[in-house]
Structures are given as structure tokens and as C-alpha cells.
FIBASE-444843 format. One line per 8 residues: number of its first residue (from 1); their letters; for each residue z negated, x negated, y negated of N, C-alpha, C. Coordinates in steps of 0.2 Angstrom, whole numbers, plus 5000, padded with zeros to 4 digits. Layout:
NUM = A = Z/X/Y/Z/X/Y/Z/X/Y  ...
end
This chain:
1 = MSPVKTAP = 4365/4612/4715/4368/4618/4712/4366/4618/4705  4370/4621/4700/4369/4622/4693/4364/4627/4691  4360/4626/4686/4355/4630/4683/4359/4637/4682  4356/4643/4683/4359/4649/4682/4353/4654/4679  4356/4659/4675/4352/4663/4672/4347/4667/4676  4349/4668/4682/4345/4672/4687/4340/4668/4690  4339/4662/4689/4333/4658/4691/4327/4660/4688  4322/4661/4693/4315/4663/4690/4313/4658/4685
9 = AELTARDA = 4310/4661/4679/4308/4656/4674/4303/4651/4676  4299/4652/4680/4294/4647/4682/4297/4641/4686  4303/4642/4689/4306/4637/4692/4309/4632/4687  4312/4635/4682/4315/4631/4677/4310/4627/4673  4305/4631/4672/4299/4627/4668/4296/4622/4671  4296/4622/4678/4293/4617/4682/4297/4611/4684  4304/4611/4682/4308/4606/4684/4306/4599/4682  4304/4598/4675/4301/4591/4673/4295/4589/4677
17 = ELRTRYLT = 4291/4594/4678/4285/4592/4682/4287/4590/4689  4291/4594/4692/4293/4592/4699/4297/4585/4700  4301/4584/4694/4304/4578/4694/4300/4572/4694  4295/4572/4689/4290/4567/4688/4286/4566/4695  4284/4571/4698/4280/4570/4705/4285/4567/4710  4291/4569/4710/4296/4566/4715/4297/4559/4713  4297/4557/4707/4298/4550/4705/4293/4546/4709  4286/4548/4708/4281/4544/4712/4282/4544/4719
25 = EVLDLLYP = 4284/4549/4722/4285/4550/4729/4291/4545/4731  4296/4545/4728/4302/4540/4729/4300/4533/4729  4296/4531/4723/4294/4524/4723/4290/4522/4728  4285/4526/4731/4281/4525/4736/4285/4523/4743  4291/4527/4743/4295/4526/4749/4299/4520/4749  4302/4518/4743/4306/4512/4742/4302/4506/4742  4296/4506/4739/4292/4500/4739/4285/4502/4741  4284/4502/4748/4278/4503/4751/4273/4497/4751
33 = HPCRTDGS = 4267/4499/4752/4261/4494/4752/4263/4488/4756  4263/4482/4754/4259/4479/4748/4263/4479/4742  4269/4482/4742/4272/4482/4735/4268/4486/4730  4269/4485/4724/4266/4488/4719/4271/4491/4713  4270/4497/4711/4275/4499/4706/4271/4501/4699  4265/4498/4698/4261/4499/4692/4261/4493/4688  4265/4488/4689/4266/4482/4684/4260/4477/4686  4257/4478/4692/4252/4473/4694/4255/4466/4695
41 = PGTPIAEY = 4251/4461/4693/4254/4454/4694/4256/4453/4701  4261/4449/4702/4264/4447/4709/4271/4445/4708  4274/4444/4714/4281/4441/4714/4286/4447/4712  4290/4446/4706/4294/4452/4704/4299/4454/4709  4300/4460/4710/4306/4463/4714/4311/4466/4710  4309/4470/4706/4314/4474/4701/4310/4477/4695  4314/4478/4690/4311/4482/4684/4316/4487/4683  4314/4493/4681/4318/4499/4680/4317/4502/4673
49 = LVVPDARR = 4323/4504/4670/4322/4508/4664/4322/4515/4667  4318/4520/4664/4318/4527/4666/4322/4531/4661  4327/4534/4664/4332/4538/4660/4331/4545/4661  4330/4549/4656/4329/4548/4649/4322/4545/4647  4317/4547/4651/4310/4545/4650/4306/4547/4657  4300/4545/4657/4296/4546/4663/4294/4553/4664  4294/4557/4658/4293/4565/4659/4298/4569/4662  4304/4566/4661/4310/4569/4663/4315/4564/4667
57 = PRLLVPSG = 4312/4561/4672/4316/4556/4675/4323/4558/4679  4328/4555/4678/4334/4557/4681/4338/4551/4684  4336/4545/4681/4339/4539/4684/4335/4533/4683  4334/4529/4688/4331/4522/4687/4336/4517/4687  4336/4513/4681/4342/4508/4680/4339/4501/4680  4341/4497/4685/4339/4490/4685/4340/4487/4679  4335/4483/4676/4336/4480/4669/4337/4473/4669  4338/4470/4675/4338/4463/4676/4345/4460/4673
65 = SRRVAAAA = 4350/4464/4673/4356/4462/4670/4359/4467/4666  4362/4466/4660/4365/4471/4656/4371/4474/4659  4375/4469/4662/4381/4472/4665/4379/4476/4671  4374/4475/4675/4373/4479/4681/4370/4486/4678  4365/4485/4673/4362/4491/4670/4368/4496/4667  4373/4493/4664/4378/4497/4661/4382/4501/4666  4383/4497/4672/4387/4500/4677/4383/4506/4681  4376/4505/4681/4372/4510/4684/4372/4516/4680
73 = VRRYAEPQ = 4372/4516/4674/4373/4522/4669/4380/4525/4670  4385/4521/4669/4391/4523/4668/4394/4527/4675  4391/4524/4680/4394/4527/4687/4389/4531/4690  4384/4534/4686/4378/4538/4689/4381/4545/4691  4385/4548/4686/4388/4555/4687/4393/4556/4682  4398/4561/4684/4403/4562/4679/4400/4568/4674  4399/4566/4668/4397/4571/4663/4401/4578/4663  4398/4583/4662/4402/4590/4663/4404/4592/4656
81 = SRAARLKR = 4402/4589/4650/4403/4591/4644/4404/4585/4639  4407/4587/4633/4408/4581/4628/4401/4579/4626  4396/4583/4625/4390/4581/4623/4387/4576/4628  4387/4578/4634/4384/4574/4639/4388/4567/4640  4394/4567/4639/4398/4561/4639/4396/4556/4633  4395/4559/4627/4392/4555/4622/4385/4552/4623  4381/4556/4626/4374/4554/4628/4375/4548/4632  4379/4549/4637/4380/4544/4642/4382/4537/4639
89 = EAVVAAVR = 4387/4538/4635/4390/4532/4632/4385/4528/4627  4381/4533/4624/4375/4530/4620/4370/4525/4624  4369/4528/4630/4364/4524/4634/4368/4518/4637  4374/4518/4638/4378/4513/4641/4378/4507/4635  4379/4509/4629/4379/4505/4624/4373/4501/4623  4367/4505/4623/4361/4503/4622/4359/4497/4627  4361/4498/4634/4359/4493/4639/4363/4487/4638  4369/4488/4636/4374/4483/4635/4372/4478/4630
97 = TGASSVLL = 4369/4481/4624/4368/4477/4618/4360/4475/4618  4356/4477/4623/4349/4476/4622/4345/4480/4618  4348/4486/4616/4345/4490/4612/4341/4495/4616  4341/4495/4623/4337/4499/4627/4330/4499/4626  4327/4493/4623/4320/4493/4622/4318/4498/4617  4323/4500/4613/4321/4505/4608/4322/4512/4610  4328/4513/4614/4329/4520/4616/4326/4522/4622  4325/4517/4627/4322/4518/4633/4316/4514/4634
105 = RDRIRVTG = 4310/4518/4632/4304/4514/4632/4300/4514/4638  4301/4519/4643/4298/4519/4649/4301/4514/4654  4297/4510/4657/4299/4505/4662/4294/4505/4668  4297/4503/4674/4293/4503/4680/4294/4496/4682  4289/4492/4683/4289/4485/4686/4287/4485/4693  4291/4482/4697/4289/4482/4705/4288/4475/4707  4282/4474/4710/4280/4467/4712/4278/4468/4720  4278/4462/4723/4276/4462/4730/4281/4458/4734
113 = PFSHSIDG = 4281/4458/4741/4285/4454/4745/4292/4457/4745  4297/4454/4744/4304/4456/4744/4306/4459/4750  4304/4456/4756/4306/4459/4763/4303/4466/4764  4298/4468/4760/4295/4475/4762/4298/4480/4758  4303/4478/4753/4306/4483/4749/4313/4485/4751  4315/4491/4749/4322/4493/4750/4327/4488/4748  4326/4485/4743/4331/4480/4741/4331/4474/4746  4326/4472/4749/4326/4467/4754/4330/4470/4760
121 = YLSEALGR = 4328/4476/4762/4331/4478/4768/4338/4479/4768  4341/4482/4762/4348/4483/4761/4352/4476/4760  4349/4472/4757/4352/4465/4756/4353/4462/4763  4348/4462/4767/4349/4459/4774/4354/4463/4778  4353/4470/4778/4358/4474/4782/4365/4473/4780  4366/4473/4773/4373/4472/4771/4376/4465/4770  4371/4460/4770/4373/4453/4770/4376/4451/4763  4373/4454/4757/4375/4453/4751/4369/4454/4746
129 = ELAVSVHI = 4370/4451/4740/4366/4452/4734/4367/4458/4731  4362/4462/4729/4363/4468/4726/4357/4470/4722  4359/4475/4717/4353/4479/4714/4354/4486/4715  4348/4489/4715/4348/4496/4717/4346/4501/4710  4350/4506/4710/4349/4511/4705/4347/4517/4708  4342/4521/4706/4339/4527/4710/4341/4533/4706  4344/4538/4709/4345/4545/4706/4339/4549/4708  4337/4553/4703/4331/4557/4704/4334/4564/4703
137 = GPARANRK = 4335/4568/4708/4338/4575/4708/4333/4580/4706  4336/4586/4705/4332/4592/4704/4328/4595/4710  4323/4599/4710/4320/4601/4716/4324/4605/4720  4324/4604/4727/4328/4608/4732/4326/4605/4738  4326/4609/4744/4323/4607/4750/4327/4601/4753  4334/4600/4752/4337/4595/4754/4338/4589/4750  4334/4588/4745/4333/4583/4740/4331/4576/4744  4335/4571/4743/4333/4565/4746/4334/4559/4741
145 = PVLQLIGP = 4331/4553/4742/4333/4547/4738/4340/4545/4738  4344/4545/4733/4351/4543/4733/4351/4536/4729  4354/4531/4732/4353/4524/4729/4361/4522/4727  4362/4520/4721/4368/4517/4719/4367/4509/4720  4372/4506/4724/4371/4499/4725/4376/4495/4721  4374/4490/4718/4378/4487/4713/4378/4479/4714  4383/4476/4714/4384/4469/4715/4382/4465/4708  4381/4459/4708/4379/4455/4703/4384/4455/4697
153 = DGDTFGFG = 4391/4457/4699/4396/4457/4693/4397/4464/4690  4392/4469/4693/4392/4476/4690/4397/4480/4694  4399/4478/4700/4403/4482/4704/4399/4487/4708  4400/4494/4708/4397/4498/4712/4400/4499/4719  4397/4496/4724/4401/4495/4730/4399/4500/4735  4393/4504/4734/4391/4508/4739/4385/4513/4737  4384/4518/4741/4379/4523/4739/4375/4524/4745  4368/4524/4745/4364/4525/4750/4360/4531/4750
161 = KLGTGPLT = 4359/4534/4756/4355/4540/4756/4349/4539/4761  4343/4541/4760/4337/4541/4764/4335/4547/4766  4335/4549/4773/4332/4555/4775/4324/4554/4776  4320/4558/4773/4313/4557/4773/4309/4561/4777  4312/4567/4779/4308/4572/4783/4313/4575/4788  4311/4580/4792/4315/4583/4797/4322/4585/4795  4322/4589/4789/4328/4592/4786/4333/4586/4784  4330/4582/4779/4335/4577/4776/4336/4572/4781
169 = QGLVRAET = 4332/4570/4786/4334/4565/4791/4340/4568/4795  4340/4575/4797/4345/4578/4801/4351/4578/4797  4351/4579/4790/4357/4579/4786/4360/4572/4785  4356/4567/4785/4359/4560/4784/4362/4558/4791  4359/4560/4796/4362/4559/4803/4369/4562/4804  4369/4569/4801/4375/4573/4802/4380/4570/4797  4379/4567/4791/4384/4565/4787/4386/4558/4790  4382/4554/4793/4384/4548/4796/4389/4550/4802
177 = AALTSLGN = 4388/4555/4806/4392/4557/4811/4399/4560/4808  4398/4564/4803/4404/4567/4800/4409/4561/4797  4406/4556/4794/4411/4551/4791/4414/4547/4796  4410/4546/4801/4413/4542/4807/4419/4546/4810  4418/4552/4811/4423/4556/4814/4429/4557/4810  4428/4558/4803/4433/4559/4799/4437/4553/4798  4434/4547/4798/4437/4541/4797/4442/4539/4803  4442/4543/4808/4446/4542/4814/4451/4548/4815
185 = SGLTKLTV = 4451/4553/4810/4454/4559/4811/4461/4560/4809  4463/4555/4805/4470/4554/4802/4471/4559/4796  4466/4560/4792/4467/4564/4786/4472/4560/4781  4476/4564/4778/4482/4562/4774/4481/4565/4767  4478/4570/4766/4478/4573/4759/4472/4572/4755  4467/4568/4758/4461/4567/4754/4458/4560/4757  4454/4557/4753/4450/4551/4754/4443/4552/4755  4439/4550/4760/4432/4551/4761/4429/4544/4761
193 = PRVLHAGK = 4422/4543/4760/4419/4537/4761/4419/4534/4768  4418/4527/4768/4417/4524/4774/4410/4522/4776  4408/4522/4782/4401/4520/4783/4400/4513/4783  4396/4510/4779/4395/4503/4778/4389/4501/4782  4384/4506/4783/4378/4504/4787/4374/4510/4789  4372/4511/4795/4367/4517/4796/4362/4514/4801  4356/4516/4800/4350/4514/4803/4344/4517/4801  4338/4514/4803/4331/4517/4802/4328/4511/4798
201 = WRGLEVLV = 4324/4513/4793/4319/4508/4790/4313/4512/4788  4307/4509/4791/4300/4512/4790/4300/4519/4791  4303/4522/4796/4303/4529/4798/4308/4533/4794  4312/4530/4790/4317/4534/4786/4324/4533/4789  4328/4538/4789/4335/4538/4791/4339/4535/4785  4343/4530/4787/4347/4527/4781/4355/4527/4783  4358/4529/4777/4366/4529/4778/4368/4526/4771  4372/4521/4772/4375/4517/4766/4383/4519/4767
209 = QSALPVWL = 4386/4522/4762/4393/4523/4762/4397/4520/4757  4403/4518/4757/4407/4515/4752/4407/4519/4746  4408/4516/4740/4408/4520/4734/4416/4522/4733  4417/4528/4732/4424/4531/4730/4425/4529/4722  4431/4528/4720/4432/4526/4713/4432/4531/4708  4427/4535/4708/4427/4541/4704/4427/4540/4696  4426/4534/4695/4426/4532/4687/4433/4530/4685  4438/4531/4689/4445/4530/4687/4447/4536/4684
217 = PRAPLSQR = 4452/4535/4680/4455/4541/4676/4457/4547/4681  4455/4553/4679/4456/4559/4683/4463/4563/4680  4465/4566/4685/4471/4570/4684/4470/4578/4685  4474/4582/4682/4473/4589/4683/4474/4591/4691  4470/4595/4694/4470/4597/4701/4473/4603/4701  4479/4604/4705/4482/4610/4706/4479/4613/4712  4480/4620/4712/4477/4624/4718/4481/4622/4724  4487/4621/4723/4491/4619/4729/4489/4612/4733
225 = RLVAAMLD = 4487/4607/4728/4484/4601/4731/4477/4602/4734  4473/4606/4731/4466/4608/4734/4467/4611/4740  4471/4616/4741/4472/4620/4747/4475/4615/4753  4479/4611/4751/4482/4606/4756/4477/4602/4759  4472/4599/4754/4467/4595/4757/4462/4599/4761  4460/4605/4759/4456/4609/4763/4459/4611/4770  4466/4612/4770/4469/4613/4777/4469/4607/4781  4469/4601/4778/4469/4595/4781/4463/4594/4785
233 = VAGCCGYT = 4457/4596/4782/4451/4595/4785/4450/4601/4790  4452/4607/4789/4452/4612/4793/4455/4611/4800  4460/4607/4800/4464/4605/4807/4462/4599/4810  4457/4595/4806/4456/4588/4809/4453/4588/4816  4450/4593/4818/4447/4593/4825/4450/4598/4829  4456/4601/4827/4459/4606/4831/4457/4613/4829  4460/4618/4832/4459/4625/4830/4458/4629/4837  4454/4635/4836/4454/4640/4841/4455/4647/4838
241 = TGALFGSG = 4456/4652/4842/4457/4658/4839/4453/4663/4843  4452/4669/4840/4448/4675/4844/4445/4679/4839  4442/4685/4841/4438/4689/4837/4431/4686/4836  4428/4689/4831/4422/4686/4829/4416/4688/4834  4416/4694/4837/4411/4695/4842/4413/4692/4848  4409/4688/4851/4410/4684/4857/4412/4677/4855  4413/4675/4849/4415/4669/4847/4410/4664/4847  4411/4657/4848/4406/4652/4848/4403/4652/4841
249 = YWQALRER = 4407/4654/4835/4404/4653/4829/4398/4659/4828  4400/4665/4830/4395/4670/4830/4389/4669/4834  4390/4666/4840/4384/4665/4844/4379/4660/4840  4382/4655/4837/4378/4650/4834/4375/4653/4828  4379/4657/4824/4376/4660/4818/4370/4665/4820  4371/4668/4825/4365/4673/4827/4359/4669/4829  4360/4663/4832/4354/4659/4834/4351/4657/4827  4355/4655/4822/4352/4653/4816/4348/4658/4812
257 = LAVVTDRP = 4351/4664/4813/4348/4670/4810/4342/4672/4813  4341/4671/4819/4335/4673/4823/4329/4669/4820  4330/4663/4818/4325/4658/4816/4322/4661/4809  4326/4664/4805/4324/4666/4798/4321/4674/4798  4321/4677/4803/4319/4684/4803/4312/4685/4802  4308/4679/4801/4301/4680/4800/4299/4682/4793  4305/4682/4789/4304/4684/4782/4309/4691/4780  4307/4695/4776/4310/4701/4774/4318/4699/4773
265 = EGVALASA = 4319/4694/4769/4326/4692/4767/4330/4691/4773  4327/4687/4778/4330/4686/4784/4332/4692/4789  4327/4697/4789/4328/4703/4792/4334/4707/4789  4335/4707/4783/4340/4711/4779/4347/4707/4780  4346/4700/4780/4352/4696/4781/4355/4697/4788  4351/4697/4793/4353/4698/4800/4356/4705/4801  4353/4710/4798/4356/4717/4799/4363/4717/4796  4363/4714/4790/4370/4714/4787/4375/4710/4791
273 = AELLIERA = 4373/4705/4794/4378/4701/4798/4380/4705/4804  4375/4708/4807/4377/4712/4813/4382/4718/4811  4381/4721/4806/4385/4726/4803/4392/4724/4802  4392/4718/4799/4399/4715/4797/4403/4713/4803  4400/4710/4808/4403/4709/4814/4406/4715/4818  4402/4721/4817/4404/4727/4820/4410/4730/4816  4410/4729/4809/4416/4731/4805/4422/4727/4806  4421/4721/4808/4427/4716/4809/4431/4718/4815
281 = GDIVFRYG = 4428/4722/4820/4431/4724/4826/4435/4719/4830  4441/4720/4831/4445/4715/4835/4450/4711/4831  4449/4710/4825/4453/4706/4821/4453/4699/4824  4458/4696/4824/4459/4689/4827/4458/4684/4821  4453/4680/4822/4452/4674/4817/4454/4668/4820  4456/4663/4815/4457/4656/4817/4451/4652/4815  4448/4647/4819/4442/4643/4818/4444/4636/4817  4441/4632/4813/4442/4625/4812/4436/4622/4809
289 = AWHGDWAP = 4437/4616/4805/4432/4612/4802/4432/4614/4795  4426/4613/4792/4425/4614/4785/4420/4608/4782  4421/4607/4776/4417/4602/4772/4410/4604/4772  4409/4610/4771/4402/4613/4770/4399/4614/4763  4401/4610/4759/4399/4610/4752/4404/4607/4747  4410/4610/4748/4416/4608/4744/4415/4611/4737  4411/4608/4733/4410/4610/4726/4414/4606/4721  4415/4608/4715/4418/4604/4710/4415/4597/4709
297 = WNMANLTD = 4408/4597/4709/4405/4591/4708/4405/4586/4714  4408/4588/4720/4408/4584/4726/4415/4581/4727  4419/4581/4722/4426/4579/4722/4429/4576/4716  4434/4572/4716/4437/4570/4710/4445/4569/4711  4449/4572/4707/4456/4571/4708/4459/4565/4704  4460/4560/4707/4462/4554/4703/4470/4554/4703  4473/4549/4700/4480/4549/4699/4484/4549/4705  4481/4545/4710/4484/4544/4717/4480/4546/4723
305 = ALVVWDWE = 4475/4549/4722/4471/4551/4727/4466/4557/4725  4465/4561/4730/4459/4566/4730/4453/4564/4734  4448/4562/4730/4442/4560/4734/4437/4565/4735  4434/4565/4740/4428/4570/4742/4423/4567/4745  4416/4569/4743/4410/4565/4746/4405/4571/4748  4399/4569/4750/4394/4573/4752/4396/4577/4758  4396/4574/4764/4399/4578/4770/4393/4579/4774  4387/4580/4772/4381/4581/4776/4381/4588/4779
313 = RFATGVPL = 4385/4593/4777/4386/4600/4780/4392/4601/4784  4396/4596/4785/4402/4596/4789/4401/4600/4795  4405/4604/4797/4404/4608/4804/4411/4610/4806  4412/4611/4813/4418/4613/4816/4417/4620/4819  4422/4623/4820/4422/4630/4823/4420/4635/4819  4422/4635/4812/4420/4640/4808/4427/4644/4806  4426/4650/4803/4432/4654/4801/4436/4650/4796  4442/4649/4796/4446/4646/4791/4445/4649/4784
321 = GFDAVHHE = 4445/4645/4779/4445/4648/4772/4438/4647/4769  4433/4645/4773/4426/4645/4771/4426/4640/4765  4429/4634/4765/4429/4629/4760/4432/4632/4753  4437/4636/4754/4440/4639/4748/4435/4644/4745  4432/4648/4748/4427/4653/4746/4421/4649/4743  4419/4644/4746/4413/4641/4743/4415/4637/4737  4421/4634/4736/4423/4631/4730/4423/4636/4724  4426/4641/4726/4427/4647/4721/4420/4649/4718
329 = LQRRIQTT = 4415/4650/4723/4409/4653/4721/4405/4647/4717  4405/4641/4719/4402/4636/4715/4405/4635/4708  4411/4635/4708/4415/4634/4702/4413/4640/4697  4412/4646/4699/4410/4651/4695/4403/4651/4692  4399/4649/4697/4392/4648/4695/4391/4642/4690  4395/4637/4691/4394/4631/4686/4397/4633/4679  4402/4637/4679/4405/4639/4672/4402/4645/4669  4400/4650/4673/4397/4656/4669/4390/4656/4669
337 = GDATEAVE = 4386/4653/4674/4379/4653/4674/4376/4659/4676  4380/4664/4678/4378/4671/4681/4380/4671/4688  4375/4670/4692/4376/4669/4700/4378/4676/4703  4375/4681/4700/4377/4688/4703/4384/4690/4702  4386/4689/4696/4393/4690/4694/4398/4685/4698  4396/4679/4699/4400/4674/4702/4401/4676/4709  4396/4679/4713/4397/4682/4719/4402/4688/4719  4401/4692/4715/4405/4698/4714/4413/4696/4713
345 = ATVKRAAE = 4414/4692/4709/4421/4689/4707/4424/4686/4713  4420/4682/4716/4422/4678/4722/4425/4682/4727  4421/4687/4729/4423/4692/4735/4429/4696/4733  4429/4698/4726/4435/4701/4724/4442/4697/4724  4441/4690/4724/4447/4686/4725/4448/4684/4732  4445/4687/4737/4445/4685/4744/4453/4685/4746  4456/4690/4745/4463/4691/4747/4467/4685/4744  4467/4683/4738/4471/4678/4735/4469/4671/4738
353 = LLAPFGVP = 4462/4670/4738/4460/4664/4740/4461/4662/4748  4461/4667/4752/4462/4666/4759/4469/4667/4762  4474/4669/4758/4481/4670/4760/4484/4663/4762  4483/4658/4759/4486/4651/4761/4483/4649/4768  4477/4651/4770/4474/4649/4776/4476/4653/4782  4481/4658/4781/4483/4662/4786/4478/4667/4789  4473/4669/4785/4468/4674/4787/4472/4681/4787  4471/4685/4792/4474/4692/4792/4472/4696/4786
361 = VAGREVTA = 4476/4700/4783/4474/4704/4777/4467/4707/4778  4467/4711/4784/4461/4715/4786/4455/4710/4787  4456/4704/4787/4450/4699/4789/4448/4695/4783  4451/4696/4777/4450/4692/4771/4443/4693/4768  4441/4699/4767/4435/4701/4764/4429/4700/4769  4431/4701/4775/4426/4699/4780/4424/4692/4780  4429/4688/4780/4428/4681/4780/4424/4678/4774  4425/4681/4768/4421/4680/4762/4414/4682/4763
369 = LLYLVDLA = 4413/4688/4765/4406/4690/4766/4403/4686/4772  4406/4684/4777/4403/4680/4782/4401/4673/4780  4405/4671/4775/4403/4664/4772/4397/4665/4768  4396/4671/4765/4390/4672/4761/4384/4673/4766  4385/4676/4772/4380/4676/4777/4378/4669/4779  4383/4665/4780/4382/4658/4782/4378/4654/4777  4380/4655/4771/4376/4651/4765/4369/4654/4764  4368/4660/4765/4361/4663/4764/4357/4660/4770
377 = TRYLTDRQ = 4360/4660/4776/4356/4658/4781/4354/4651/4780  4358/4647/4778/4357/4640/4776/4351/4639/4771  4351/4643/4766/4346/4643/4761/4339/4645/4764  4339/4650/4768/4333/4652/4771/4330/4647/4776  4335/4645/4780/4333/4640/4785/4330/4633/4782  4333/4631/4776/4330/4625/4773/4324/4627/4768  4322/4633/4767/4317/4636/4763/4318/4633/4756  4324/4634/4753/4325/4632/4747/4321/4635/4741
385 = AEAGARLG = 4319/4642/4742/4315/4645/4737/4308/4641/4737  4305/4640/4743/4299/4637/4743/4299/4630/4740  4305/4626/4740/4305/4620/4737/4307/4620/4730  4307/4626/4727/4308/4626/4720/4316/4626/4718  4320/4627/4722/4327/4627/4720/4329/4633/4716  4333/4632/4711/4334/4637/4706/4338/4643/4709  4342/4642/4714/4345/4648/4717/4342/4649/4724  4336/4647/4725/4333/4648/4731/4331/4655/4733
393 = VLGTWLLP = 4330/4659/4728/4327/4666/4728/4334/4671/4729  4336/4672/4735/4342/4675/4737/4342/4682/4734  4336/4685/4734/4336/4692/4732/4338/4693/4724  4338/4688/4721/4340/4689/4714/4347/4688/4712  4351/4686/4718/4358/4686/4716/4363/4687/4722  4362/4684/4728/4367/4684/4733/4366/4690/4738  4360/4692/4740/4358/4697/4745/4360/4704/4743  4359/4706/4736/4361/4713/4734/4368/4714/4735
401 = VLIRRVEE = 4372/4709/4732/4379/4710/4733/4382/4710/4740  4379/4705/4744/4382/4705/4751/4380/4711/4754  4374/4714/4754/4373/4720/4758/4377/4726/4756  4378/4726/4749/4382/4732/4747/4389/4732/4749  4392/4726/4748/4399/4725/4750/4400/4726/4758  4395/4724/4762/4396/4725/4769/4396/4732/4770  4391/4736/4767/4390/4743/4768/4396/4747/4766  4400/4744/4761/4406/4748/4758/4412/4746/4762
409 = L = 4412/4741/4767/4418/4740/4771/4421/4746/4775
end
């Protein structure tokens, strides 16, 4: 999620420190003993350029081939501003021309037995030669090593995710199951990655999925096309109907809420949820599937395809329209930086956002608020605040708005 003004200052200030610490943790996972990442003499496995530097690591770029290095930088992420695009192109030019030795001074040299490294494991599992580029994300509970897999010709053919602890291992398994299910569901309005490999390596859960061509030219995305894709997902596993009270969704949510009531935020959230279900009465809702994190940065509208990735939160049996509310909230947070205002504005747009999903008029604000309960429960369950996530402290943005709006229903 994007940085916001409501994030506690100490979390923002610690981002570089947390990234640096995480870099060391990731290297230890990818290159366990007897591999070395301190430049010790031995059989070379890989050499990485640290972008932008070792104090603020965001990307490890394999330096063995200029073509591969340029592909690693160019296909790392889609810049959100003109300034970011210019910076990216400057780095691409540097690695292509060899000027990276001047601009990118920090390097990591890995030595040791190839068979003990992630490079060796993936090469054998996929049956092809490859180079690995490593993404170093911001602090959050669900952060995990993300690997861009690049062929000798500079073709990005896959992305790997490694589950390292109970939470992230569960998410990697969930995404593997989701992509397998979606691949057989007959989706026609969007394209999702294919599973290239799934397995375990040295206690880590591994998923390798095909790379979507997000580097191709993009086209403006209409609301109509976005809604059609969301409806395609919503119906991919069938629909059910019924009131919230007594529904399978509410039963599952109550069980999740019970786990977080050991904290004041969880108690307040559970109380708000109970009141919301009571206010919903006997309104009949329709339930289907949702992506779970359909944000602007997890999708790309190409000329001939809408591609969507990051399916680790995919779930079935949720009230229709959750994806639309989530996308709106994340878009507003990204563009305004004011998370509290983003929540307010999103709830106010509930009627407009949810009309295409056939949500009853009386149930549209209820659906938006129920989505906020679901999202807040996820944050508390994952302990995002404790992990240093910028939006992890729910009391600074989501909870006050949610509780007030539920009480006003």
C-alpha cells in the first residue's frame, strides 16, 4: 500500500533501516550456508547491483549480462510518475552502457555451490537457464521475497514468490490454489498468470508464475471494462444468496474477528461488525468470489487484454462488490495520500460503485462498511502494525470512520 500522511512518523523514518535489515534476511534465505554473500573467494554464483544503494535497497539486479540487467530494471515495476520513469530510464541506460559502475556502486557478490542456491533450485525445477532479480519491498507483515526470472536473452518469463513464515507460506499456497482454480474457470474478461512451478525448498513455500506482459503499451481503462472483469471473477465459482445473519460469510468473519479481540482495536471492530449485521436486517445479498486485493498496482489494461496479478487473497462466498470498493479505496489512497478522507469518500460512493453488481439499494452502504470490517480484520490478523506497515495502525484512519458510519446507519 502507498505511503500516507496518517502513517506514524516513526514508521516512515524507519523504512530505510527495515529495508536494509530485510535485505540481509533475504540473502540468507536465497543463499544459505555454505554459500557466501560477503564477497568471499569461491565459485561465483551471482553478482548483484543494489538499486538505488545498500542503505535504501529496492532491487537487486544481476550484473552478469547488460541485456539481463536492463530487463530486470525495466520490468521491475511500472513507475507512477514522470520523475520515477525518468529515474528508471536513467538506471536502464546505465546498465546497458556499462556506466552502472559509476551510478550503482554497491554490489553483492555471491559464491558457493550452485546447487545450494535459489538459482540452482529454480534452474533445475524449470529446466532452463535463468538469472534472478530480487525485489525488496517495504515493511509489512505479508512481505516475502519476490523474484523476477529472466532468460539469457533478457526475456522476463516468470515471477517467483517465497513463503518464509506461517503467514506468507499460507499466502503462497493460497495463491497457488487460486491460480490453479482460475486457470480452469473460463474467465473471458481478464488474463491471470499461469502456475509454472509450485513446491518446497529448504523449508520455504515456492510459487513460480508466468510473467504477464505488463511492459507492453497500456490503454485507458473504462469503468465498464473494469466492472465487467470484476463480475467475471465474482461468478467464476458460482453464486449464493441470503441475508447476512446466518450466512457462511458472516460465520467465517465472526471466527476471524474472535481471533483479534485480544486487542482493543479488535474488540471495537467486532462490536461494530455485530451492530452492522443487526442493522442489515433481512436484506438479501448475493455472494461470489473476489480477487481480495484488486488495486491499481495489481493490474494493467493493455491494448488487447486486462491483466491482473497478486491473487493471494482470492476468496469465495463474499458479498458482491467487495472488489469495486477495495479498488476505489486503494485508488484514492494512492492519489490523495489521505487515508481517512479516502475511506470517507469511498463509503459515500457506495451506491454508485455497487449498482452494477446488483446490490440492493438498502444494502450498498452496508456492503461498503462490511468490506472495511473485512479489511481491518485482515490487518489485525496479520499484525501489520507490529510489522511496521504504514497503514497498520487502524485507529489513525479506518476504525474511526467505520465505527461512526455504522452507528449512523
